[in-house]
Every structure is written in C-alpha cells, then in structure tokens.
C-alpha positions in Angstrom: -0.1 0.0 0.0 1.1 3.5 -0.7 1.9 5.7 2.1 -1.2 7.6 3.2 -1.4 11.4 3.7 0.1 12.4 7.1 -2.6 13.4 9.7 -1.9 17.0 10.9 -1.6 17.5 14.6 -4.7 19.0 16.2 -5.0 22.8 15.9 -4.3 23.4 19.6 -1.0 21.5 19.3 -0.1 23.6 16.1 -0.8 26.8 17.8 0.8 25.9 21.1 4.1 24.6 19.3 4.2 27.6 16.9 3.8 30.1 19.8 6.6 28.4 21.9 8.8 28.1 18.9 8.7 31.9 18.5 9.5 32.5 22.0 12.4 30.1 22.0 13.7 31.4 18.7 14.0 34.9 20.2 15.6 33.5 23.3 18.1 31.7 21.2 18.9 34.8 19.3 19.6 36.8 22.4 21.4 34.1 24.3 23.7 32.8 21.8 22.3 29.3 21.2 21.2 28.4 24.8 17.7 27.5 23.5 18.6 26.3 19.9 18.2 22.7 20.5 14.8 23.1 22.0 13.7 25.6 19.4 14.8 23.2 16.6 12.6 20.5 18.0 9.5 22.7 18.3 10.1 24.3 15.0 10.1 20.7 13.4 6.8 20.0 15.0 5.1 23.1 14.1 6.5 22.9 10.6 5.7 19.2 9.7 3.1 18.3 12.3 4.6 14.8 12.4 4.8 14.3 16.0 6.1 10.8 16.0 9.1 11.6 13.8 9.9 14.6 15.8 9.8 12.7 19.0 12.1 10.0 17.6 14.6 12.7 16.4 14.5 14.5 19.6 15.1 11.3 21.7 18.1 10.7 19.6 19.4 14.3 20.0 18.5 14.7 23.6 21.6 13.0 25.3 24.3 15.0 23.4 22.4 18.1 23.5 22.1 17.8 27.4 25.8 16.8 27.6 26.8 19.9 25.6 24.5 22.2 27.7 26.0 20.7 31.0 29.5 21.2 29.7 28.8 24.7 28.8 27.2 25.5 32.1 30.3 24.4 33.8 32.5 26.4 31.5 30.7 29.5 32.5 30.8 28.6 36.2 34.5 28.0 36.2 35.9 30.3 33.6 33.6 33.2 33.0 32.1 33.7 36.4 35.0 32.1 38.3 35.3 35.1 40.8 31.7 34.8 41.7 30.8 32.4 44.7 28.0 30.0 43.9 26.2 27.3 45.8 27.9 24.0 45.5 26.3 20.6 44.3 23.6 19.4 45.1 22.1 22.9 45.8 23.1 23.8 42.3 22.3 21.1 39.9 23.2 20.7 36.1 20.7 22.6 34.1 18.0 22.8 36.8 20.4 25.1 38.8 18.9 26.3 42.1 15.3 26.0 40.8 14.5 22.8 42.6 15.8 24.0 45.9 14.7 27.8 45.6 11.3 27.3 44.2 9.3 26.6 47.5 10.7 29.7 49.1 12.7 31.9 46.7 13.4 34.8 49.0 14.4 32.7 52.0 16.9 30.8 49.6 18.4 34.0 48.5 18.6 35.5 52.1 20.5 32.3 53.2 23.0 32.5 50.3 23.6 36.3 50.8 24.4 35.6 54.5 27.0 33.1 53.4 28.4 35.2 50.5 30.0 38.5 50.2 27.0 40.6 48.7 27.8 39.4 45.3 26.9 35.7 44.1 25.4 33.7 41.4 21.8 32.3 41.2 21.1 29.6 38.7 17.3 29.9 37.7 17.4 26.9 35.4 19.3 26.6 32.0 22.9 27.1 31.5 23.2 30.9 32.3 23.2 32.3 35.8 22.1 35.5 37.3 24.5 37.8 39.1 22.9 38.6 42.4 23.9 42.1 43.7 23.1 42.4 47.3 25.7 45.0 48.2 24.3 48.6 48.6 27.4 50.2 47.0 27.4 47.8 44.1 23.6 48.0 43.6 23.9 51.8 43.4 26.6 51.4 40.6 24.3 49.2 38.8 21.3 51.2 38.9 23.0 54.3 38.3 24.5 53.4 34.9 21.8 52.8 32.4 24.4 52.4 29.7 26.3 49.8 31.3 23.3 48.1 32.8 20.1 48.8 30.9 16.8 47.3 31.3 17.2 43.7 29.8 15.4 42.1 26.9 13.9 39.7 29.4 12.6 42.6 31.5 11.1 44.3 28.6 9.7 41.2 26.9 7.9 39.8 30.1 6.7 43.3 31.4 5.9 44.3 27.8 3.0 41.7 27.5 1.2 43.8 30.0 2.5 47.4 29.7 3.7 47.4 26.1 6.1 50.1 25.6 5.0 52.2 28.6 6.8 54.2 31.2 8.0 51.0 32.9 9.4 49.2 29.9 10.3 51.9 27.5 13.9 53.2 27.1 15.9 56.1 25.7 14.0 59.1 24.2 10.7 57.2 24.4 11.2 56.9 28.2 12.4 60.5 28.5 9.3 61.8 26.6 6.9 60.1 28.9 8.7 61.4 32.0 8.6 65.0 30.6 4.8 64.8 30.0 4.0 63.0 33.2 6.5 64.0 35.7 4.8 67.1 37.1 1.7 65.0 38.2 3.8 63.0 40.5 5.3 66.1 42.3 4.8 66.2 46.0 2.7 69.3 46.0 0.0 67.7 43.6 0.0 64.6 45.4 -0.6 66.4 48.8 -3.5 68.3 47.1 -5.3 65.0 46.3 -4.9 63.7 50.0 -8.5 64.8 51.2 -10.1 63.1 48.1 -8.1 59.9 48.6 -9.1 59.8 52.2 -12.7 60.1 51.2 -12.2 57.3 48.6 -10.8 54.9 51.3 -13.6 55.7 53.7 -16.4 55.2 51.1 -14.7 51.9 49.8 -14.5 50.7 53.5 -18.1 51.5 54.1 -19.2 49.7 50.9 -17.3 46.6 51.5 -17.3 46.2 55.3 -20.5 47.7 56.7 -22.7 44.8 55.9 -20.1 42.3 57.0 -19.4 44.0 60.4 -23.0 44.5 61.2 -23.1 41.4 63.2 -19.7 41.5 64.9 -16.1 40.6 64.1 -15.7 38.9 60.7 -12.9 38.1 58.2 -12.0 40.8 55.7 -9.7 40.1 52.7 -7.6 43.2 53.1 -6.0 42.5 49.6 -9.3 42.9 47.9 -10.0 46.1 49.8 -6.7 47.7 49.4 -6.5 46.9 45.7 -9.9 48.4 45.0 -9.3 51.4 47.3 -6.0 52.3 45.7 -7.2 51.6 42.2 -10.0 54.0 42.8 -7.9 56.6 44.4 -5.2 56.5 41.6 -7.8 56.8 38.8 -9.6 59.6 40.5 -6.4 61.6 41.2 -4.3 60.7 38.0 -6.8 60.3 35.1 -9.9 62.0 36.5 -12.0 58.9 36.4 -14.4 57.0 38.7 -13.5 53.3 37.9 -16.7 52.1 39.7 -18.6 53.4 36.6 -16.5 51.6 34.0 -18.0 48.9 32.0 -16.7 45.6 30.3 -18.5 42.9 28.6 -19.6 40.5 31.3 -18.9 42.9 34.1 -21.7 45.4 33.8 -22.6 45.8 37.5 -21.3 49.0 39.4 -17.8 48.2 40.7 -17.4 44.9 38.7 -14.7 46.3 36.5 -12.7 47.6 39.5 -12.7 44.2 41.1 -11.9 42.5 37.7 -8.9 44.9 37.0 -7.5 44.8 40.6 -7.7 40.9 40.5 -5.9 40.6 37.1 -3.3 43.2 37.9 -2.5 41.0 41.1 -2.5 37.8 38.9 -0.4 39.6 36.3 2.2 40.6 38.9 2.6 36.9 40.1 2.9 35.5 36.5 5.4 38.1 35.3 7.6 37.8 38.4 7.6 34.0 38.1 8.6 34.2 34.5 11.3 36.6 35.1 12.9 34.7 38.0 13.0 31.4 36.4 13.8 32.8 32.9 10.6 31.2 31.3 9.6 32.6 27.9 6.6 34.7 28.1 4.9 32.5 25.5 1.1 32.0 25.0 1.7 28.3 24.9 1.4 28.7 28.8 -2.2 28.9 29.8 -1.7 31.6 32.5 0.2 33.7 30.0 -2.8 33.3 27.5 -5.2 34.3 30.2 -3.1 37.4 31.1 -2.8 38.5 27.4 -6.5 38.0 26.8 -7.6 40.1 29.8 -5.1 42.8 28.8 -6.4 42.9 25.3 -10.0 43.1 26.4 -9.4 46.0 28.8 -7.4 47.9 26.3 -10.1 47.5 23.7 -13.2 47.8 25.7 -12.3 50.1 28.6 -9.3 52.2 27.8 -9.7 53.0 24.1 -13.4 54.5 24.8 -11.8 56.3 27.7 -9.2 58.0 25.5 -11.8 59.0 22.8 -13.9 60.6 25.5 -10.9 62.5 26.7 -10.1 63.7 23.2 -13.6 65.1 22.9 -13.2 66.8 26.1 -9.8 68.3 25.0 -11.3 69.6 21.9 -14.3 71.0 23.8 -11.8 72.7 26.3 -13.3 70.8 29.3 -10.7 68.3 30.0 -9.3 68.2 33.7 -5.5 68.9 34.1 -4.3 65.3 34.8 -2.0 62.5 33.3 -4.6 61.4 30.8 -5.3 64.9 29.4 -1.5 65.6 29.1 -1.0 62.4 27.1 -3.8 62.9 24.7 -3.2 66.6 24.3 0.5 66.2 23.5 1.3 67.2 20.0 4.2 67.8 17.7 7.3 65.8 18.6 5.7 64.9 22.0 2.6 63.4 20.3 1.4 59.9 21.3 -0.1 57.3 18.9 -3.1 55.2 19.9 -0.9 52.3 20.9 1.4 54.6 22.8 -1.6 56.0 24.6 -2.8 52.6 25.5 0.7 51.5 26.7 1.1 54.4 29.0 -2.6 54.2 30.2 -2.1 50.4 31.1 1.1 51.3 32.8 -0.2 54.1 34.9 -3.3 52.1 36.0 -1.7 48.8 36.6 1.7 49.7 38.0 0.2 52.9 39.6 -2.0 51.3 42.3 -0.5 47.7 42.6 2.6 48.8 44.5 0.4 51.1 46.9 -2.1 48.1 47.5 0.7 45.8 48.6 2.2 48.3 50.8 -1.1 48.9 52.6 -1.6 45.0 52.8 1.7 44.6 54.6 1.3 47.6 56.7 -2.0 46.2 58.0 -0.3 42.9 58.6 2.5 44.4 60.6 0.2 46.5 62.8 -2.1 43.4 63.4 1.0 41.5 64.6 2.3 44.4 66.6 -0.8 45.8 68.6 1.5 47.9 70.9 2.6 49.8 67.6 -1.0 50.0 66.5 -2.1 51.6 69.7 0.7 54.1 69.6 0.0 55.0 66.1 -3.8 55.3 66.7 -2.9 57.8 69.7 -0.6 59.9 67.5 -3.1 60.2 64.8 -5.9 61.1 67.2 -3.5 63.8 68.8 -2.7 65.3 65.4 1.0 64.6 65.6 1.4 62.5 62.4 3.0 65.4 60.4 6.0 65.8 62.9 9.4 65.1 61.4 10.0 62.0 63.6 6.4 60.9 63.7 5.7 57.2 64.4 3.5 57.1 61.3 6.5 58.0 59.1 8.7 55.4 61.0 6.1 52.7 60.5 5.9 53.5 56.8 9.8 53.4 56.5 9.9 50.0 58.4 7.1 48.4 56.3 8.9 49.5 53.1 12.2 48.1 54.5 10.8 44.7 55.2 8.3 44.6 52.2 9.6 46.8 49.5 6.9 47.4 46.9 9.4 46.7 44.3 11.3 43.7 45.9 13.8 43.3 43.1 14.8 44.6 39.6 16.8 43.0 36.7 19.3 44.5 34.4 21.4 43.3 31.4 25.0 44.0 31.5 25.8 45.8 28.2 29.6 45.9 28.8 31.8 44.1 31.1 32.0 46.0 34.4 33.8 45.4 37.7 31.6 45.6 40.9 33.1 45.5 44.5 32.1 43.1 47.2 31.8 43.6 50.8 35.5 42.9 51.4 36.6 45.4 48.6 37.5 42.6 46.2 36.5 43.3 42.5 34.2 40.9 40.6 33.7 41.3 36.9 30.1 41.2 35.5 30.5 39.6 31.9 28.9 41.5 29.1 25.5 39.9 28.5 24.9 38.7 32.0 21.7 39.1 33.6 21.8 41.1 36.9 19.4 40.7 39.9 19.3 43.6 42.4 17.2 42.4 45.4 16.0 45.1 47.6 14.0 42.8 49.9 17.2 40.9 50.4 19.5 43.9 51.3 16.9 45.3 53.6 17.1 42.1 55.8 20.8 41.5 55.9 22.0 41.3 59.5 25.4 42.9 58.6 23.5 45.9 57.4 20.7 46.2 59.9 21.9 44.2 62.9 20.9 41.1 64.5 17.3 42.0 64.5 17.2 42.8 60.8 14.2 40.5 60.4 12.1 42.2 63.2 9.4 44.8 62.7 10.8 47.9 64.8 9.7 51.3 63.7 11.9 52.8 66.5 15.0 51.7 64.5 14.6 54.8 62.5 15.1 56.9 65.7 18.4 57.6 67.4 16.8 56.5 70.6 13.9 54.3 71.7 10.4 55.7 72.5 7.4 54.1 74.1 3.9 55.5 73.8 1.1 53.4 75.0 -2.5 54.7 74.5 -5.7 53.6 73.4 -8.3 55.2 71.2 -11.0 54.9 68.5 -10.9 53.3 65.2 -10.5 49.8 63.9 -8.6 47.1 65.9 -6.5 44.6 64.0 -5.7 41.2 65.2 -3.8 38.5 63.3 -6.0 35.3 62.4 -3.7 33.8 59.8 0.2 34.9 60.3 1.0 33.1 57.0 -1.4 35.2 54.9 -2.7 38.7 54.7 -6.1 37.9 56.1 -6.9 40.1 59.1 -9.8 40.2 61.5 -11.5 43.4 61.9 -13.4 44.7 64.8 -15.0 48.1 65.1 -14.0 50.0 68.2 -16.2 52.5 70.0 
C-alpha cells in the first residue's frame, strides 16, 4: 500500500508549538544558542506536524544536547564567572540550577545565600546561564546608576511588555524620557498632597461599601488584599486620570464596581505571572495557559475600557473641558511629543496597573504588621488622634519606612550587562560582570541582611529609625486589627467605639 497522507496535529497543538517556537527562537537569538536545541525540536513539530518523527529525532538528540549544555554550564561557572561564589552541588544542579531548591521559598533561599556570601553571588534559575545577584548597597547603586552599562534587559522588557507594552516602565531612551517629561509634574509632592482629602474620602467610602454589611453582626474576616487593591485603584484613577472606575463597563462586568474588582484581580494575577517568568527565565509564551489568560484580559481591557476612555478625553480636550491630569497631558500632547493610539494605551495600562498595585501591597503589609504588633498599632492610633502624624520623627513615618524596609513594593529589579563591568564586594574585592549577564538587584534581601541592619534585621521595629527608643502606650477609637492567619494577609477587623 502507498503511504497515506500524514494526519496533521490538532489545531491546539499547532498553535501551542508555533507560539512556543517563536519565544524560543527569540531567546536563542538573544542568548547565543542556549535554546537552539529546544527551538529546533519545536520548529520541526510546528512545520511538519509529524509528532512521531520529531519525538524519535528528539530522543536521539537529547543526550548529546544535554551533555553539551551541562559542559557549557560548567565552563561558564569555572571560567567566565570564576570570581563569583555559587552554591555547590547538590544545591546547584546541572541545567536545573537552584530552581528545585529555591522554588518553594525563593526569597528565603536568596537570603540564606546572601548571608553566606559577600554581597555578590550567582543564582542559577534553570538553564545554563546564571544571574549575578548584587546584594551590596554600593554595588547595587553602581548598577542602577548606570543605564548604559546596565540597561533594562530584553527579558525585563519582553515579560513586562506583555502587560505594559512600551509604557513608562518598559520603554527606554528618548521614548522613556518623553513620557517622563509629559507625566513627571503630576507626581510632584505638592500635587500629590493636594489629592490627600479626596483619597481619604475614597478609602472611607470603599470601606463603608465593603465592610459595613459584613461587620454589622460583629467581628468577621475581611480580605484586606481585595479592599486595598480596590481602594488604591479608585484613588489612583480619580487623582491621576480623573475617572471613577466604579462606573466603568466591560462585557460580562456590567454591575457597578465589577470592572474595578476585575482589574484589581487581574493586575495582582499579572504581577505573579510576570515575576515567576522573570525569576526562572521562562519565555513569556502564549503556549502557557496563565500567559494566555493574562494576554486575553489585557487585550479586552485595552479594547473595551481604555480606548473608549481615550476617545472621550479627546472630545473633552477639543471642547476645552478636560481636567488637568495625566490622561489629558498624554492625549493633548502634539508635535514631537505626540502619542499614537498604541502609545496612549501602553501608557494608560502602565499608569493604572503599576500605579496602584505597589500602593495596594504596601497597605496590605502595613495592615499585617500593625495586626502582629498591637502595641505599635495603639501608639499609632494615639498619634493620629492627637494630630502629631506630620511631625518630622512621627511614628507614622517610621512605620511607613519600616514596612517598606521589610516589604519593599518593588522587591527586586533585573538588568542586562551591556559591557563588562567590575563591581566591588563587601571585602573590597572586585568581581567582573561579563557582558550579556543578567543582573538581579534584590532590595528585599539587602533590607534584611544582619550585617547592614543588625541582628534584629528581620524584626519589625519602627523605632530603629530613631536615634533613641520611645514608648507611647495609648488607646483610642478606630479599627482594631488582630492576626488570624500569620502566613497570609487575612486580618480580622473589629470596630472600636
């Protein structure tokens, strides 16, 4: 019998393999062949749809490919990064790197390593290339202070770019400078202080809407993450783009406030997805279900919510009735400063997404710390009731500083080394960062190192920001917070009278 026509793979397989192939090809182009073997296999599947033949070929090629990758990994470790300390085997495994050991508790793993090393060490997220961890304040300042030697890496832009496009967070060069020129004045301290009364009113009304019915019968559990995400989203949109997000509509989310809850939930979800893919160097490919979900939600919000919002604001600008805020500044820009529709969408998604997410998480951890330290909570309530929170050394400011120290809203950033650069470790020894290296600057780690903050570095102590200790013990009216689940951010609320 003649050979029959080959049966194509199911469309879902074709779509998945083509998507993953594109991501791996781009990764291979950036990383000098690191992903070539895998990309070749996926390319063959996507091109021929002959899964059986490709599986046979892959099985034959896998052993030599793995051996070559392991040899290359050890070459990098011994020759290219020889001056950089790294966890020994079995903590660092061939190809898997530190991923197996670190995955359950990534931050604790890095903190343990940082205590053993000298502020500069290697983390292997998986694959053959490591990340240079810079947990030395002076070295971190050198990295972040030189955008030419350490620009935002391609992985940073690719992964955040799925959500933010080419907005303020991901753009570089003149495009980034233009956005800063247009938007910078709206984040100046006097403007932000002018919004304080309206922001306070938004938080009060959000609390009333979410809590009153639940608290009517006594103490109950409140998800503070939901509350702070919605409250900060409402506050940011009101202050920065002149919009009441509770009135926004989206297909399937027509009820008042439904879009606010949807956006807040998806922003939180997106933060987790992007963070995981960055840390473990996973392609931001739509072959992964979580990435597909994130891309679909971003596209829906851009098309159904933000584009109509931009058109409404353009009409207001033409009529001379637009408020003076970030959105008007973006829409009204002309000449060399003009923004295209795609640029406007990228900037708006960045503002709304990144603008409230960091504040929401700060508030969550602030509530957690006060719940776990009722003595500080009582002192802070007393200070607020006495009107002393604007004093230079107020407890409020010290609490803010201490929460940000333990839980920085940007826990880490990554950079790409554009040219070989020497950094200095805790003992004054130089370590060269090879060109093309990925660099991780972990603020959360530096903020918890005993050698920088003392033996109680992990403790919540707002008074560490004073030259001497104080103790105020008082009680007052407001909301009492008590910890119900120390491992989460769920807090029990009880109205006080």
